[in-house]
N, C-alpha and C positions, 0 to 999 in steps of 0.2 A: 357446317361451315361457319367460320368466324367472320363477322361483318367487317372487322379491321382488315383482314386479308383481302376480302372482296373489294373494299374501297381502295386499298393500295394498288391492287392489280388493275382496277378500272381506270386509274390515273395513267397507267402505262398503255393498256389496250382499251381504247375508248369505245370501240365497236363491241356492244354487248354479245352479239351472236358469235363473233370471232373469239371473244374471251371464253364463252361457254364451250366452244369447240376445242380450244387449246387446253382448257382444264380437263375436259372429258378425255381427250387423247392422252394427256400426261398422266391422269389417274389410271388409265388402262396400262400405260408403260410401268408406272410405279407398282401396280398390283401384280404385274408379271415379273417383277423382280428388279427393275431399274433402281439405281441408288438415287437418293435425293441430291439435288445440287446445292442445297442450303442446309444449315443446321436445323435440326428438328427437336421437338420435345415430345413427351409421351401423350400430351393432350391434343396434338395435331393429327387430324385425319389426313387421308390422301389428297383430298381437295384442297385442304389448307396448305399442304406442302406445295402443290401445284401453283396455287395462287401466290404464295410467298416467292416461289421461284420466278414467276412472272414479275411480281412487284420489284424484285431485286435485279431484274434485267438478265437473269440466267437463261431465260427461255424467250425466244422470239418466234415469229411465224416461220422463219428460215429453219429453225430446229426441227420442224415437222415435215419439211419437204424432202421426200426421198428422191434419190437420183433418177429413178424411172419416171417420177412425176415431173421433174425438170425437163426431161426429154419430151414428154408429151405436151408440155406447155409451149415448147419452141416451135 
């Protein structure tokens, strides 16, 4: 992981545990075939892509809430 991506994402998601969880979930999605929401280059790993998506505001916590989880929370 590139420190630049980590620092940029940490400015958006200040809770470190939440950031780790978001990156982990997004890496799983990307490795399962989801398309990146940002422009990528060959040197970027999946975690870098996830961090970049968060830093650019493409991903929020709402992105990861599934409809059945919303029903359970209510």
